C-alpha positions as CSV (number, residue, x, y, z in Angstrom):
1,M,97.0,56.8,110.4
2,V,95.1,59.2,112.5
3,T,96.8,62.2,114.2
4,F,95.2,63.8,117.3
5,H,95.5,67.5,118.2
6,T,94.4,69.4,121.2
7,A,94.6,73.0,122.3
8,D,93.2,75.3,125.0
9,Y,89.9,75.4,123.1
10,C,88.6,73.7,120.0
11,Y,86.1,75.7,117.8
12,P,84.2,73.3,115.6
13,I,82.2,76.4,114.4
14,A,79.0,74.3,113.8
15,A,79.0,73.6,117.6
16,P,80.0,75.5,120.7
17,P,83.7,75.8,121.6
18,I,85.2,72.8,123.6
19,K,87.7,73.4,126.3
20,G,90.6,71.1,125.7
21,G,88.8,69.6,122.7
22,I,90.6,66.9,120.7
23,V,90.5,66.6,117.0
24,G,91.4,63.4,115.2
25,I,92.4,63.8,111.5
26,D,93.6,61.1,109.1
27,A,96.4,61.3,106.5
28,Q,94.0,62.5,103.8
29,G,92.9,65.4,106.0
30,Q,89.5,64.0,106.9
31,V,88.2,64.7,110.4
32,V,87.5,61.4,112.1
33,S,86.6,62.6,115.6
34,V,86.0,65.8,117.6
35,Q,86.0,64.9,121.3
36,D,85.2,66.7,124.6
37,P,87.3,65.4,127.5
38,A,84.5,66.6,129.9
39,D,82.0,64.3,128.2
40,P,81.1,61.4,130.5
41,A,81.4,59.1,127.5
42,F,84.9,60.3,126.6
43,T,87.5,57.7,125.7
44,A,91.1,58.8,125.4
45,P,92.4,58.5,121.9
46,A,94.7,55.6,121.1
47,T,97.7,57.9,120.7
48,A,98.5,60.9,122.8
49,P,97.3,64.2,121.1
50,Q,99.8,66.8,120.1
51,K,99.2,69.8,122.4
52,H,99.1,73.4,121.1
53,A,98.7,76.7,122.9
54,G,95.7,78.6,121.4
55,I,92.6,77.4,119.7
56,L,91.9,74.9,117.0
57,I,89.7,76.0,114.0
58,P,89.0,74.8,110.5
59,G,90.7,76.3,107.5
60,F,89.7,79.8,106.4
61,I,87.6,80.5,103.3
62,N,88.6,83.5,101.2
63,T,85.4,84.3,99.3
64,H,86.7,87.2,97.2
65,C,90.1,87.4,95.5
66,H,91.7,88.3,92.2
67,L,94.6,85.9,92.1
68,E,95.4,86.9,88.5
69,L,96.3,90.4,89.6
70,S,99.0,89.3,92.1
71,H,101.8,90.8,89.9
72,L,100.3,94.3,90.6
73,A,101.3,94.4,94.3
74,G,102.1,97.9,95.3
75,K,101.4,99.4,91.9
76,S,98.3,101.4,92.8
77,Q,98.6,104.0,95.5
78,T,96.3,103.9,98.6
79,G,93.4,106.2,99.1
80,K,92.8,107.1,95.5
81,T,89.1,106.1,95.6
82,L,87.5,103.5,93.3
83,L,87.4,105.1,89.9
84,P,91.1,106.1,89.7
85,F,91.9,102.6,91.1
86,L,89.9,100.9,88.4
87,I,91.8,102.9,85.8
88,D,95.1,101.7,87.4
89,V,94.0,98.1,87.1
90,V,93.0,98.4,83.4
91,T,96.2,100.3,82.4
92,M,98.8,98.5,84.6
93,R,97.8,94.9,84.4
94,E,99.8,93.9,81.2
95,M,103.3,92.6,82.2
96,P,105.5,89.8,80.9
97,Q,103.7,86.5,81.3
98,E,106.4,84.9,83.3
99,E,106.1,87.6,86.0
100,I,102.4,87.1,86.1
101,D,102.7,83.3,86.4
102,A,105.3,83.5,89.1
103,A,103.2,85.9,91.2
104,I,100.2,83.7,90.9
105,E,102.2,80.6,91.9
106,K,103.7,82.4,94.9
107,Q,100.4,83.8,96.2
108,D,98.6,80.5,95.9
109,A,101.3,78.9,98.0
110,L,101.2,81.8,100.6
111,M,97.4,81.6,100.9
112,W,97.7,77.9,101.7
113,E,100.5,78.5,104.2
114,N,98.3,81.3,105.8
115,G,95.5,78.8,106.4
116,I,93.2,79.4,103.5
117,Q,91.4,76.3,102.4
118,A,89.2,77.6,99.6
119,V,89.0,80.7,97.5
120,G,86.3,82.5,95.5
121,D,88.4,83.9,92.7
122,I,87.5,86.5,90.1
123,C,88.9,85.8,86.6
124,N,89.0,87.8,83.5
125,K,91.7,85.6,81.9
126,L,93.0,82.0,82.0
127,D,96.2,82.9,83.8
128,T,95.2,81.1,87.0
129,A,93.7,77.9,85.6
130,A,96.8,75.7,85.6
131,V,97.7,76.6,89.2
132,K,94.2,76.0,90.4
133,R,94.2,72.5,88.9
134,R,97.2,71.4,91.0
135,S,96.8,73.6,94.1
136,P,95.7,72.1,97.5
137,I,93.3,75.0,97.7
138,R,89.8,74.5,96.4
139,Y,88.7,77.3,94.0
140,H,85.4,78.6,92.8
141,S,86.3,80.7,89.8
142,F,84.0,83.6,89.1
143,V,84.5,84.3,85.4
144,E,83.7,88.0,85.4
145,M,82.1,89.8,82.4
146,F,81.4,93.4,81.7
147,D,80.5,95.7,78.7
148,F,80.5,99.2,80.4
149,L,76.7,99.3,80.3
150,Q,76.7,99.2,76.5
151,P,74.0,96.8,75.1
152,S,75.7,97.0,71.7
153,R,78.8,95.4,73.2
154,A,77.1,92.6,75.2
155,A,77.4,89.8,72.6
156,A,81.0,90.6,71.8
157,S,81.9,90.8,75.5
158,Y,80.2,87.5,76.2
159,D,82.0,85.9,73.3
160,G,85.3,87.2,74.5
161,Y,84.9,85.8,78.0
162,L,83.3,82.5,77.1
163,P,86.6,80.8,76.4
164,V,87.8,81.9,79.8
165,Y,84.8,80.3,81.4
166,E,85.3,77.1,79.4
167,G,89.0,76.9,80.2
168,Q,88.9,77.6,83.9
169,A,89.3,74.9,86.5
170,G,86.0,73.3,87.2
171,A,84.4,70.1,88.7
172,E,86.9,67.9,86.8
173,S,89.6,69.1,89.2
174,G,87.5,69.3,92.3
175,N,86.9,73.0,91.8
176,A,83.8,75.0,90.6
177,K,83.1,77.9,88.2
178,T,80.3,80.2,87.2
179,A,80.0,83.3,85.0
180,V,79.4,86.5,86.9
181,P,78.6,90.2,86.3
182,H,81.4,92.6,87.4
183,A,79.2,95.3,89.0
184,P,75.8,97.1,88.4
185,Y,77.6,100.0,86.7
186,T,79.4,97.8,84.1
187,V,76.9,95.3,82.9
188,S,74.1,95.9,80.4
189,D,70.7,94.1,80.4
190,P,71.6,91.9,77.4
191,L,74.8,90.8,79.1
192,Y,73.0,89.9,82.3
193,D,70.7,87.8,80.2
194,L,73.6,85.9,78.6
195,I,75.3,85.3,82.0
196,N,72.0,84.1,83.5
197,A,71.5,81.7,80.6
198,L,75.0,80.3,80.9
199,N,74.7,79.5,84.6
200,G,71.1,78.1,84.3
201,G,70.3,79.1,87.9
202,Q,73.0,76.7,89.2
203,G,75.9,77.6,91.5
204,T,77.1,80.8,93.2
205,V,77.3,84.1,91.5
206,S,79.1,87.2,92.8
207,I,78.9,90.9,92.0
208,H,80.8,93.9,93.3
209,N,78.2,96.0,95.2
210,Q,77.9,99.5,96.6
211,E,81.6,100.2,97.0
212,T,81.7,103.9,96.3
213,E,79.6,107.1,96.6
214,A,79.9,107.6,92.8
215,E,78.2,104.3,92.2
216,E,75.2,105.3,94.4
217,E,75.1,108.7,92.8
218,L,74.9,107.2,89.3
219,F,71.9,105.0,90.1
220,R,70.1,107.4,92.3
221,T,70.4,110.6,90.1
222,G,72.3,109.7,86.9
223,T,75.0,112.1,87.7
224,G,78.5,112.1,89.1
225,P,82.1,111.0,88.4
226,F,81.0,107.8,86.5
227,L,79.9,109.9,83.5
228,P,83.5,111.1,82.6
229,F,84.8,107.7,83.6
230,F,82.7,106.0,81.0
231,E,83.6,108.6,78.4
232,G,87.2,107.8,79.0
233,F,86.5,104.3,77.8
234,G,84.5,105.4,74.8
235,A,81.2,104.5,76.4
236,S,78.1,106.7,76.4
237,L,75.4,106.7,79.1
238,E,72.8,108.6,77.1
239,H,70.6,105.5,77.2
240,F,71.0,105.0,81.0
241,A,68.0,105.9,83.3
242,A,68.6,106.5,87.0
243,T,66.4,104.5,89.3
244,G,66.3,106.7,92.3
245,Q,67.5,103.8,94.4
246,G,70.8,102.3,95.4
247,S,72.7,100.2,92.8
248,I,71.8,96.9,94.5
249,F,68.2,97.3,93.5
250,H,69.2,97.6,89.9
251,A,71.2,94.4,90.2
252,L,68.4,92.5,91.9
253,R,66.0,93.2,89.0
254,R,68.5,91.7,86.6
255,M,70.3,88.8,88.3
256,D,68.9,85.3,88.7
257,P,67.4,84.7,92.2
258,R,67.9,81.0,91.7
259,N,71.7,81.4,92.1
260,R,73.3,81.5,95.4
261,T,74.5,85.1,95.4
262,L,77.5,86.8,96.9
263,F,77.5,90.6,97.2
264,V,81.0,91.9,97.5
265,H,82.3,95.0,99.5
266,N,78.9,96.5,100.5
267,T,80.5,99.5,102.2
268,L,77.4,101.6,101.5
269,T,74.8,98.9,101.8
270,T,71.8,99.8,104.0
271,A,69.5,97.8,106.1
272,E,66.8,98.2,103.4
273,G,69.2,96.8,100.8
274,I,70.1,93.8,103.0
275,R,66.5,93.0,103.6
276,A,65.5,93.3,99.9
277,A,68.3,91.0,98.8
278,S,67.5,88.5,101.5
279,A,63.9,88.4,100.4
280,W,64.9,88.1,96.7
281,G,67.4,85.2,96.9
282,Q,66.1,81.7,96.6
283,D,69.3,79.8,97.4
284,G,71.0,82.0,100.0
285,V,72.4,85.5,99.9
286,F,75.9,86.2,101.3
287,W,77.9,89.4,101.9
288,A,81.6,89.3,101.3
289,T,83.6,91.9,103.2
290,C,87.2,92.8,102.2
291,P,88.0,95.4,104.9
292,N,91.7,95.9,104.1
293,A,90.8,96.6,100.4
294,N,88.1,99.0,101.5
295,L,90.6,100.9,103.5
296,Y,93.2,100.7,100.8
297,I,91.0,102.2,98.1
298,E,88.3,104.3,99.8
299,N,89.3,104.6,103.5
300,R,86.0,103.4,104.7
301,L,84.5,100.2,106.1
302,P,81.0,98.7,105.9
303,R,78.8,99.2,108.9
304,Y,78.9,95.6,110.2
305,A,76.2,96.5,112.8
306,L,73.6,96.6,110.0
307,F,74.5,93.1,108.9
308,L,74.5,91.7,112.5
309,A,71.1,93.3,113.1
310,E,69.6,91.6,110.0
311,N,71.3,88.2,110.8
312,A,72.9,88.5,107.4
313,K,75.4,85.8,106.3
314,V,78.7,87.7,106.1
315,T,81.9,86.1,104.6
316,V,85.4,87.4,104.3
317,G,87.7,88.1,101.3
318,T,91.1,89.5,100.6
319,D,90.4,91.2,97.2
320,S,93.6,91.4,95.2
321,L,97.2,92.5,95.8
322,T,96.4,95.6,93.7
323,S,94.3,96.7,96.7
324,N,95.8,94.9,99.7
325,W,99.1,94.4,101.3
326,Q,98.7,90.6,101.6
327,L,96.2,87.8,100.9
328,S,95.5,86.8,104.5
329,I,92.1,86.1,106.1
330,L,93.7,86.6,109.5
331,E,94.8,90.1,108.6
332,E,91.2,90.9,107.5
333,L,89.9,89.6,110.8
334,R,92.5,91.7,112.6
335,T,91.3,94.8,110.8
336,I,87.7,94.2,111.8
337,S,88.6,93.5,115.4
338,K,90.6,96.7,115.5
339,F,88.1,99.1,113.9
340,Q,84.7,97.5,114.7
341,S,85.6,95.6,117.8
342,Y,82.0,95.0,118.8
343,V,81.7,92.1,116.2
344,P,81.9,89.0,118.5
345,F,84.9,86.8,118.2
346,D,82.9,83.6,117.4
347,T,81.0,85.5,114.8
348,L,84.2,86.5,113.1
349,L,85.3,82.9,113.0
350,T,82.0,81.9,111.5
351,W,82.2,84.6,108.8
352,A,85.7,83.4,107.9
353,T,84.9,79.7,107.8
354,L,81.5,78.1,107.6
355,N,79.7,81.1,106.0
356,G,82.3,81.2,103.3
357,A,82.1,77.5,102.7
358,E,78.3,77.8,102.3
359,A,78.6,80.8,100.0
360,L,81.0,78.9,97.6
361,G,79.0,75.7,97.8
362,F,81.7,73.8,99.6
363,A,80.1,73.3,103.0
364,A,79.7,69.5,102.6
365,D,83.5,69.3,103.0
366,L,84.8,72.6,104.4
367,G,84.1,75.3,106.9
368,S,83.7,73.3,110.2
369,L,85.4,70.6,112.2
370,E,82.9,67.7,111.8
371,P,83.6,64.0,111.2
372,G,83.7,63.2,107.5
373,K,84.7,66.7,106.4
374,T,88.2,67.7,105.1
375,P,88.2,71.3,106.3
376,G,91.9,71.8,107.2
377,L,93.1,72.3,110.7
378,L,94.6,75.5,112.0
379,V,95.8,76.8,115.4
380,L,95.2,80.4,116.2
381,Q,97.7,81.6,118.8
382,N,98.5,84.6,120.9
383,L,94.9,85.7,121.2
384,E,94.0,88.5,123.6
385,G,91.8,87.3,126.4
386,S,91.8,83.9,128.2
387,H,88.3,82.6,127.6
388,P,85.7,82.4,124.7
389,T,83.8,85.2,126.4
390,D,86.7,87.6,126.0
391,F,88.9,86.3,123.1
392,H,90.0,89.0,120.7
393,I,92.3,89.0,117.7
394,G,95.1,91.4,118.5
395,A,98.3,92.6,116.9
396,A,100.3,89.5,118.1
397,T,97.7,86.9,117.0
398,T,99.1,84.3,114.5
399,V,97.8,81.4,112.6
400,R,99.6,78.1,111.8
401,R,98.4,75.2,109.6
402,L,98.4,71.8,111.3
403,H,96.8,70.0,108.4
């Protein structure tokens, strides 16, 4: 049975908005039609459409999350900056397994309720695997590896994370998985080589990128707060040589350009870095922004104007409840709309839907309202403005899942 929905506007994302657009969707969630009543060839659907105030959009794509850290909500204080935050994550994450499992189950359900259709999820453990196999959300699990830049630890680190990779939800359950480096400052050259070999140039790989001044200082000059940070974990940087460039250039020389690549956070990324990465990648380069997490940890945001000027493909993530108040893409869009309101409304929607689906390799099914896809159907309500030229996500804007 096909159900029809209409609203003030329909945003297919891959096509311009349609005033009074009508979306037909079957019981399995597949879009069967997207109609424009103003089209001379328009034929009214067989059953009257359900009418909604607001706009129809496809389900959101959350390209960066740490679902396995959901039990740490509120444990780390805001504004501590990245290095103290990382210490919190390492020292606080162990809790009774039943509490960890319950938090994962709860947040998976809340993400679905809040309109999230797919998630790019960082994993260091197997805690999320069972939930992912039965969730209506489609997951790309990024099995994250690191050795604190210690070549002597690379093989042991890889061997420790390989069972996580093997046990995570993959294609057999409609999901996907790849092995990924944590960040330029935590992965040695031998570990990059092992990760690259495991992926074989296939799929999407993510990496935390240029999130803090200390990261840039380490790679540009070999100095700064990272030196005592590493000493605290029993790691020496005597072998490390600064490059005189931002950390992204170090990563580009070690990652596999054949992989679709998702750079995460990018709060200090420059136009030069954006251009270099775009020229380097052979299967698409994407930039995940997690604005609420950036404010939570470092009280700063990326300069989105740089990404707009370079026509960069930006996506949206929530990061974890260790560094956020909720796992909601709408809340991330609300933050961008508030603090960098020059980003166009339709651009924000593309970041949060189709770009994310492309980044995770799910665009054949998700990210836009097109016949044959199963992208989910949401209604955004209480927008500021009355027309696509002046729509804005405001304090009262809400999202509701229709399918």
